VOMARLUM-540470 format. One record per residue (C-alpha): x, y, z; chain. Coordinates in steps of 0.001 Angstrom, whole numbers, plus 500000, padded with zeros to 6 digits. Layout:
BEGIN
px: X py: Y pz: Z chaine: A
...
***
This chain:
BEGIN
px: 057140 py: 448354 pz: 232384 chaine: A
px: 060758 py: 447316 pz: 232070 chaine: A
px: 063201 py: 449491 pz: 230097 chaine: A
px: 064700 py: 447272 pz: 227388 chaine: A
px: 066451 py: 449949 pz: 225332 chaine: A
px: 069856 py: 449394 pz: 226921 chaine: A
px: 070042 py: 445715 pz: 226025 chaine: A
px: 067952 py: 445618 pz: 222849 chaine: A
px: 070997 py: 444727 pz: 220716 chaine: A
px: 071813 py: 441777 pz: 222967 chaine: A
px: 068180 py: 440639 pz: 222881 chaine: A
px: 068088 py: 440813 pz: 219088 chaine: A
px: 071289 py: 438795 pz: 219000 chaine: A
px: 069820 py: 436178 pz: 221328 chaine: A
px: 066742 py: 435864 pz: 219135 chaine: A
px: 068806 py: 435534 pz: 215956 chaine: A
px: 070900 py: 432809 pz: 217596 chaine: A
px: 067682 py: 430984 pz: 218458 chaine: A
px: 066381 py: 431451 pz: 214908 chaine: A
px: 069584 py: 430074 pz: 213406 chaine: A
px: 068734 py: 426775 pz: 215093 chaine: A
px: 064934 py: 426758 pz: 215105 chaine: A
px: 063851 py: 428603 pz: 211925 chaine: A
px: 060728 py: 427072 pz: 210395 chaine: A
px: 061141 py: 425625 pz: 206912 chaine: A
px: 058752 py: 427186 pz: 204399 chaine: A
px: 058704 py: 426958 pz: 200598 chaine: A
px: 059010 py: 430742 pz: 200228 chaine: A
px: 061724 py: 431165 pz: 202848 chaine: A
px: 065504 py: 431257 pz: 202435 chaine: A
px: 066939 py: 429891 pz: 205660 chaine: A
px: 069347 py: 431801 pz: 207897 chaine: A
px: 072436 py: 429857 pz: 206797 chaine: A
px: 071660 py: 430540 pz: 203138 chaine: A
px: 071028 py: 434227 pz: 203838 chaine: A
px: 074339 py: 434472 pz: 205673 chaine: A
px: 075981 py: 432910 pz: 202611 chaine: A
px: 074522 py: 435713 pz: 200476 chaine: A
px: 071445 py: 434003 pz: 199010 chaine: A
px: 068533 py: 436425 pz: 199172 chaine: A
px: 064827 py: 435489 pz: 199033 chaine: A
px: 062940 py: 436019 pz: 195778 chaine: A
px: 060860 py: 439207 pz: 196264 chaine: A
px: 058075 py: 437688 pz: 194143 chaine: A
px: 057805 py: 434684 pz: 196454 chaine: A
px: 057975 py: 436850 pz: 199581 chaine: A
px: 055217 py: 439114 pz: 198248 chaine: A
px: 053022 py: 436214 pz: 197110 chaine: A
px: 053346 py: 434418 pz: 200437 chaine: A
px: 052639 py: 437543 pz: 202473 chaine: A
px: 049480 py: 438303 pz: 200486 chaine: A
px: 048308 py: 434706 pz: 200832 chaine: A
px: 049054 py: 434650 pz: 204561 chaine: A
px: 046793 py: 437593 pz: 205326 chaine: A
px: 043930 py: 436368 pz: 207521 chaine: A
px: 045008 py: 432717 pz: 207314 chaine: A
px: 047682 py: 430241 pz: 208396 chaine: A
px: 050947 py: 428846 pz: 207069 chaine: A
px: 049423 py: 425355 pz: 206881 chaine: A
px: 046501 py: 426607 pz: 204775 chaine: A
px: 048732 py: 428579 pz: 202408 chaine: A
px: 051519 py: 426101 pz: 201677 chaine: A
px: 049778 py: 424094 pz: 198925 chaine: A
px: 048298 py: 427209 pz: 197308 chaine: A
px: 051741 py: 428812 pz: 197193 chaine: A
px: 053302 py: 425740 pz: 195578 chaine: A
px: 050558 py: 425557 pz: 192943 chaine: A
px: 050831 py: 429264 pz: 192135 chaine: A
px: 054607 py: 429236 pz: 191791 chaine: A
px: 054478 py: 426050 pz: 189718 chaine: A
px: 051993 py: 427596 pz: 187265 chaine: A
px: 053398 py: 431120 pz: 187414 chaine: A
px: 057092 py: 431026 pz: 188456 chaine: A
px: 057664 py: 434784 pz: 188088 chaine: A
px: 055662 py: 437936 pz: 188644 chaine: A
px: 055608 py: 438454 pz: 184860 chaine: A
px: 054106 py: 434999 pz: 184389 chaine: A
px: 051401 py: 435832 pz: 186905 chaine: A
px: 050791 py: 439212 pz: 185255 chaine: A
px: 050113 py: 437452 pz: 181936 chaine: A
px: 047663 py: 434955 pz: 183449 chaine: A
px: 043939 py: 435082 pz: 182742 chaine: A
px: 041907 py: 436564 pz: 185581 chaine: A
px: 039569 py: 433569 pz: 185716 chaine: A
px: 042448 py: 431091 pz: 186028 chaine: A
px: 044016 py: 432989 pz: 188921 chaine: A
px: 040681 py: 433402 pz: 190696 chaine: A
px: 040002 py: 429673 pz: 190289 chaine: A
px: 043390 py: 428775 pz: 191819 chaine: A
px: 042691 py: 431203 pz: 194673 chaine: A
px: 039314 py: 429589 pz: 195483 chaine: A
px: 039221 py: 428461 pz: 199101 chaine: A
px: 041718 py: 431025 pz: 200407 chaine: A
px: 038930 py: 433571 pz: 200885 chaine: A
px: 039096 py: 437382 pz: 200971 chaine: A
px: 038923 py: 437483 pz: 197185 chaine: A
px: 039788 py: 441168 pz: 196945 chaine: A
px: 043328 py: 439984 pz: 197684 chaine: A
px: 043331 py: 437920 pz: 194487 chaine: A
px: 042105 py: 440856 pz: 192421 chaine: A
px: 044781 py: 443104 pz: 193914 chaine: A
px: 047336 py: 440345 pz: 193377 chaine: A
px: 046773 py: 440567 pz: 189634 chaine: A
px: 046739 py: 444381 pz: 189636 chaine: A
px: 050014 py: 444453 pz: 191536 chaine: A
px: 051670 py: 441791 pz: 189364 chaine: A
px: 050733 py: 443685 pz: 186190 chaine: A
px: 051980 py: 446990 pz: 187551 chaine: A
px: 055298 py: 445442 pz: 188614 chaine: A
px: 055653 py: 443643 pz: 185259 chaine: A
px: 054900 py: 446728 pz: 183165 chaine: A
px: 055890 py: 449665 pz: 185355 chaine: A
px: 058938 py: 448180 pz: 187084 chaine: A
px: 060265 py: 445779 pz: 184454 chaine: A
px: 059315 py: 442736 pz: 186485 chaine: A
px: 061355 py: 443766 pz: 189545 chaine: A
px: 059695 py: 444729 pz: 192825 chaine: A
px: 060710 py: 448069 pz: 194376 chaine: A
px: 063286 py: 447513 pz: 197108 chaine: A
px: 062044 py: 450022 pz: 199678 chaine: A
px: 059051 py: 450484 pz: 201970 chaine: A
px: 057712 py: 453737 pz: 200486 chaine: A
px: 057560 py: 452468 pz: 196905 chaine: A
px: 056195 py: 449089 pz: 197930 chaine: A
px: 053408 py: 450821 pz: 199834 chaine: A
px: 052196 py: 452407 pz: 196589 chaine: A
px: 051453 py: 449039 pz: 194973 chaine: A
px: 047880 py: 447631 pz: 194900 chaine: A
px: 047012 py: 445433 pz: 197860 chaine: A
px: 050192 py: 446238 pz: 199807 chaine: A
px: 049604 py: 447883 pz: 203181 chaine: A
px: 052046 py: 448956 pz: 205899 chaine: A
px: 052646 py: 445462 pz: 207279 chaine: A
px: 053169 py: 443817 pz: 203870 chaine: A
px: 055435 py: 446633 pz: 202644 chaine: A
px: 057574 py: 446335 pz: 205773 chaine: A
px: 057718 py: 442535 pz: 205488 chaine: A
px: 058803 py: 442574 pz: 201832 chaine: A
px: 061349 py: 445350 pz: 202376 chaine: A
px: 062781 py: 443544 pz: 205377 chaine: A
px: 062720 py: 439900 pz: 204272 chaine: A
px: 063413 py: 440303 pz: 200548 chaine: A
px: 065716 py: 443340 pz: 200638 chaine: A
px: 067149 py: 443208 pz: 204187 chaine: A
px: 065879 py: 446678 pz: 205066 chaine: A
px: 065591 py: 447449 pz: 208821 chaine: A
px: 061816 py: 447972 pz: 208710 chaine: A
px: 059556 py: 447241 pz: 211677 chaine: A
px: 057363 py: 444235 pz: 210887 chaine: A
px: 054248 py: 444009 pz: 213062 chaine: A
px: 051861 py: 441109 pz: 212538 chaine: A
px: 049647 py: 439384 pz: 215100 chaine: A
px: 052517 py: 437237 pz: 216343 chaine: A
px: 054772 py: 440239 pz: 216909 chaine: A
px: 051978 py: 442167 pz: 218625 chaine: A
px: 051540 py: 439317 pz: 221067 chaine: A
px: 055271 py: 439050 pz: 221748 chaine: A
px: 055616 py: 442801 pz: 222368 chaine: A
px: 052528 py: 442971 pz: 224603 chaine: A
px: 053913 py: 440203 pz: 226786 chaine: A
px: 057501 py: 441382 pz: 226720 chaine: A
px: 056403 py: 444743 pz: 228148 chaine: A
px: 053347 py: 443484 pz: 230092 chaine: A
px: 051030 py: 445862 pz: 228228 chaine: A
px: 047361 py: 445528 pz: 229188 chaine: A
px: 045826 py: 448232 pz: 226987 chaine: A
px: 043700 py: 446454 pz: 224359 chaine: A
px: 044224 py: 446000 pz: 220659 chaine: A
px: 043746 py: 447509 pz: 218178 chaine: A
px: 044180 py: 450874 pz: 219910 chaine: A
px: 047559 py: 449954 pz: 221395 chaine: A
px: 049138 py: 449030 pz: 218035 chaine: A
px: 051287 py: 452205 pz: 217800 chaine: A
px: 052793 py: 451472 pz: 221222 chaine: A
px: 053553 py: 447884 pz: 220269 chaine: A
px: 055099 py: 448989 pz: 216979 chaine: A
px: 057355 py: 451464 pz: 218794 chaine: A
px: 058602 py: 448662 pz: 221057 chaine: A
px: 059121 py: 446393 pz: 218059 chaine: A
px: 061124 py: 449133 pz: 216352 chaine: A
px: 063467 py: 449401 pz: 219362 chaine: A
px: 064455 py: 445774 pz: 218903 chaine: A
px: 064787 py: 445739 pz: 215094 chaine: A
px: 068513 py: 445499 pz: 214309 chaine: A
px: 070359 py: 446983 pz: 211361 chaine: A
px: 072289 py: 443694 pz: 211025 chaine: A
px: 070244 py: 440828 pz: 209522 chaine: A
px: 066886 py: 442653 pz: 209793 chaine: A
px: 065227 py: 440208 pz: 207388 chaine: A
px: 066197 py: 437207 pz: 209492 chaine: A
px: 065193 py: 439093 pz: 212637 chaine: A
px: 061723 py: 439882 pz: 211246 chaine: A
px: 061149 py: 436203 pz: 210521 chaine: A
px: 062658 py: 435210 pz: 213873 chaine: A
px: 060270 py: 437307 pz: 215940 chaine: A
px: 057312 py: 436043 pz: 213913 chaine: A
px: 058507 py: 432457 pz: 214428 chaine: A
px: 058871 py: 433141 pz: 218142 chaine: A
px: 055222 py: 434156 pz: 218336 chaine: A
px: 054047 py: 431267 pz: 216177 chaine: A
px: 055938 py: 428472 pz: 217952 chaine: A
px: 056752 py: 429580 pz: 221535 chaine: A
px: 054883 py: 432763 pz: 222484 chaine: A
px: 051628 py: 431204 pz: 221299 chaine: A
px: 048138 py: 432566 pz: 222052 chaine: A
px: 047445 py: 429763 pz: 224507 chaine: A
px: 049889 py: 427975 pz: 226773 chaine: A
px: 053030 py: 429897 pz: 225794 chaine: A
px: 056198 py: 427855 pz: 226293 chaine: A
px: 057911 py: 430477 pz: 228431 chaine: A
px: 060455 py: 428004 pz: 229812 chaine: A
px: 062225 py: 427647 pz: 226454 chaine: A
px: 061816 py: 431227 pz: 225223 chaine: A
px: 065104 py: 433008 pz: 224407 chaine: A
px: 063605 py: 436202 pz: 225861 chaine: A
px: 062173 py: 434711 pz: 229058 chaine: A
px: 064572 py: 436646 pz: 231345 chaine: A
px: 063469 py: 439942 pz: 229786 chaine: A
px: 059723 py: 439267 pz: 229640 chaine: A
px: 057780 py: 441447 pz: 232055 chaine: A
px: 054543 py: 439459 pz: 231633 chaine: A
px: 056305 py: 436170 pz: 232312 chaine: A
px: 057767 py: 437631 pz: 235474 chaine: A
px: 054366 py: 439017 pz: 236490 chaine: A
px: 052511 py: 435822 pz: 235653 chaine: A
px: 050238 py: 437591 pz: 233137 chaine: A
px: 051586 py: 436218 pz: 229844 chaine: A
px: 048641 py: 433901 pz: 229173 chaine: A
px: 046106 py: 436757 pz: 229329 chaine: A
px: 047912 py: 439024 pz: 226871 chaine: A
px: 047400 py: 440704 pz: 224519 chaine: A
px: 044073 py: 442185 pz: 225557 chaine: A
px: 041590 py: 442900 pz: 222791 chaine: A
px: 038615 py: 445213 pz: 222546 chaine: A
px: 035478 py: 443003 pz: 222467 chaine: A
px: 034068 py: 442539 pz: 218981 chaine: A
px: 030475 py: 443371 pz: 218166 chaine: A
px: 028283 py: 440319 pz: 217525 chaine: A
px: 028093 py: 439406 pz: 213842 chaine: A
px: 024677 py: 439741 pz: 212209 chaine: A
px: 023172 py: 436851 pz: 210253 chaine: A
px: 022044 py: 437268 pz: 206654 chaine: A
px: 020142 py: 434910 pz: 204400 chaine: A
px: 020170 py: 434127 pz: 200717 chaine: A
px: 019129 py: 431672 pz: 198015 chaine: A
px: 021296 py: 429974 pz: 195386 chaine: A
px: 020039 py: 428185 pz: 192274 chaine: A
px: 021798 py: 425083 pz: 190993 chaine: A
px: 020782 py: 424117 pz: 187482 chaine: A
px: 022195 py: 421355 pz: 185273 chaine: A
px: 021021 py: 420256 pz: 181828 chaine: A
px: 020329 py: 416684 pz: 180796 chaine: A
px: 023789 py: 416459 pz: 179204 chaine: A
px: 025518 py: 417651 pz: 182397 chaine: A
px: 026027 py: 421333 pz: 181601 chaine: A
px: 025993 py: 423600 pz: 184674 chaine: A
px: 024784 py: 427183 pz: 184840 chaine: A
px: 027129 py: 429492 pz: 186763 chaine: A
px: 027292 py: 433232 pz: 187152 chaine: A
px: 030271 py: 435547 pz: 187535 chaine: A
px: 029842 py: 437971 pz: 190405 chaine: A
px: 030525 py: 441702 pz: 189965 chaine: A
px: 034174 py: 442723 pz: 190374 chaine: A
px: 033426 py: 444732 pz: 193484 chaine: A
px: 032060 py: 443262 pz: 196673 chaine: A
px: 032297 py: 439856 pz: 198323 chaine: A
px: 033583 py: 437085 pz: 196063 chaine: A
px: 034151 py: 439758 pz: 193414 chaine: A
px: 034962 py: 438358 pz: 189976 chaine: A
px: 034372 py: 434753 pz: 191081 chaine: A
px: 032193 py: 432181 pz: 189370 chaine: A
px: 029387 py: 430877 pz: 191536 chaine: A
px: 025745 py: 429901 pz: 191476 chaine: A
px: 023092 py: 432432 pz: 190460 chaine: A
px: 021263 py: 433668 pz: 193505 chaine: A
px: 019523 py: 436338 pz: 195504 chaine: A
px: 020979 py: 439224 pz: 197439 chaine: A
px: 022270 py: 438390 pz: 200906 chaine: A
px: 020025 py: 440265 pz: 203298 chaine: A
px: 017649 py: 439942 pz: 206225 chaine: A
px: 014801 py: 439006 pz: 203873 chaine: A
px: 016126 py: 437931 pz: 200449 chaine: A
px: 013748 py: 438051 pz: 197491 chaine: A
px: 013694 py: 434981 pz: 195232 chaine: A
px: 015434 py: 435710 pz: 191938 chaine: A
px: 015695 py: 432455 pz: 189930 chaine: A
px: 017687 py: 432622 pz: 186682 chaine: A
px: 014769 py: 431129 pz: 184725 chaine: A
px: 011222 py: 429961 pz: 185303 chaine: A
px: 011072 py: 426331 pz: 186416 chaine: A
px: 009738 py: 423980 pz: 189045 chaine: A
px: 012524 py: 424765 pz: 191526 chaine: A
px: 012895 py: 422247 pz: 194333 chaine: A
px: 014475 py: 423119 pz: 197658 chaine: A
px: 017283 py: 420870 pz: 198879 chaine: A
px: 016871 py: 419747 pz: 202456 chaine: A
px: 019193 py: 421541 pz: 204826 chaine: A
px: 021008 py: 424839 pz: 204457 chaine: A
px: 024494 py: 426173 pz: 203867 chaine: A
px: 026115 py: 428016 pz: 206741 chaine: A
px: 029170 py: 430158 pz: 206179 chaine: A
px: 030886 py: 432956 pz: 208081 chaine: A
px: 032466 py: 436014 pz: 206472 chaine: A
px: 034463 py: 438690 pz: 208254 chaine: A
px: 031474 py: 440816 pz: 209189 chaine: A
px: 028466 py: 438490 pz: 209108 chaine: A
px: 027160 py: 434928 pz: 209160 chaine: A
px: 025338 py: 433665 pz: 206070 chaine: A
px: 022636 py: 431017 pz: 205709 chaine: A
px: 021776 py: 429885 pz: 202177 chaine: A
px: 018836 py: 427894 pz: 200876 chaine: A
px: 019710 py: 425722 pz: 197876 chaine: A
px: 017181 py: 425415 pz: 195041 chaine: A
px: 017609 py: 423007 pz: 192110 chaine: A
px: 016046 py: 422532 pz: 188689 chaine: A
px: 016917 py: 421116 pz: 185279 chaine: A
px: 018492 py: 423574 pz: 182889 chaine: A
px: 016252 py: 423743 pz: 179789 chaine: A
px: 017679 py: 422836 pz: 176391 chaine: A
px: 018712 py: 425859 pz: 174363 chaine: A
px: 018922 py: 428131 pz: 177412 chaine: A
px: 020338 py: 431542 pz: 176489 chaine: A
px: 022493 py: 432871 pz: 179287 chaine: A
px: 022984 py: 436576 pz: 179981 chaine: A
px: 026349 py: 438362 pz: 179910 chaine: A
px: 027183 py: 437439 pz: 183510 chaine: A
px: 026279 py: 433756 pz: 183175 chaine: A
px: 028381 py: 430895 pz: 181846 chaine: A
px: 027438 py: 427389 pz: 180731 chaine: A
px: 030070 py: 424940 pz: 181943 chaine: A
px: 030130 py: 421402 pz: 180486 chaine: A
px: 030502 py: 418649 pz: 183072 chaine: A
px: 034003 py: 417802 pz: 181792 chaine: A
px: 035155 py: 421353 pz: 182598 chaine: A
px: 033289 py: 421797 pz: 185869 chaine: A
px: 035641 py: 421846 pz: 188867 chaine: A
px: 033870 py: 422249 pz: 192223 chaine: A
px: 037272 py: 422997 pz: 193787 chaine: A
px: 037424 py: 426211 pz: 191728 chaine: A
px: 034288 py: 427563 pz: 193390 chaine: A
px: 034476 py: 429894 pz: 196393 chaine: A
px: 034049 py: 427939 pz: 199617 chaine: A
px: 030462 py: 429036 pz: 200250 chaine: A
px: 029456 py: 428051 pz: 196706 chaine: A
px: 031262 py: 424730 pz: 197038 chaine: A
px: 029294 py: 424088 pz: 200240 chaine: A
px: 026060 py: 424585 pz: 198272 chaine: A
px: 027217 py: 422060 pz: 195675 chaine: A
px: 028161 py: 419562 pz: 198375 chaine: A
px: 024740 py: 419971 pz: 200017 chaine: A
px: 023126 py: 419297 pz: 196630 chaine: A
px: 025353 py: 416250 pz: 196044 chaine: A
px: 024519 py: 414795 pz: 199438 chaine: A
px: 020797 py: 415461 pz: 199307 chaine: A
***
């Protein structure tokens, strides 16, 4: 492994020079020229984007971010929003615990901090839904603190830069130590975004563009010809497959029966179709007695830890149906399939295309 400590300042400078020219434009980002002129990013927008970007991509997040900031321009606006409205806007981004923590965090910042995010890593880390990476990213990007930001892009860059073949996730502390060596005290927020941009646009998972990389002369893996195979990862265990049943019921006048899931667990707090447990052998649990008909085909969806296959049953909702506390009757004029979680929207689409 090559010792980069002696020229880390020069390397950081080279990367910042590259970033000044090639920085990606994003709706939550303040570009390098603006930052140099003294315009700092809005901590609310940095936080919101970082939470949205967990486990997904910039392309997937962009429209969600614009809708959120249009409806709720400040953290106090978001804190005052109804839970159901926020969860509906979040639908499709997945990992719904993030949306619940988003509201908890917004309300704590609005009430406990007067609507202003803490400006340091330790206090940010105490907020709901903010872990070490997100705290470092907000402190660095929004407040220009020299924190070490380590996402998947930075892990890949560091593994290749030092030709590290030990697998993730066990090697994370080593990669973070190398990332810390290169984090400058001057323009740390721009640097954090620069190294993430480097991983996203040049040091990509496949076919890295080593020939145009500003760090190519320092990259041990590029010199060794091993860049394309790094970083190594510990093999994942195969995901199990679970099954379930959902029940789609609509009355003669177009009213739909939906059910709000418990706050804890997958899709917590979201509206969806009534249904069974998701298990190896789900037991039928229709919301009312009826001549339920099975829709041809099945819904297939993958969560973090398992695959899911759903059967879709349909029936007419009887007139005068009395829903329980968890159920809601939604008139057709108010029913928005786009507000459903993705797996529930897939069930609706299967029903529509039957």
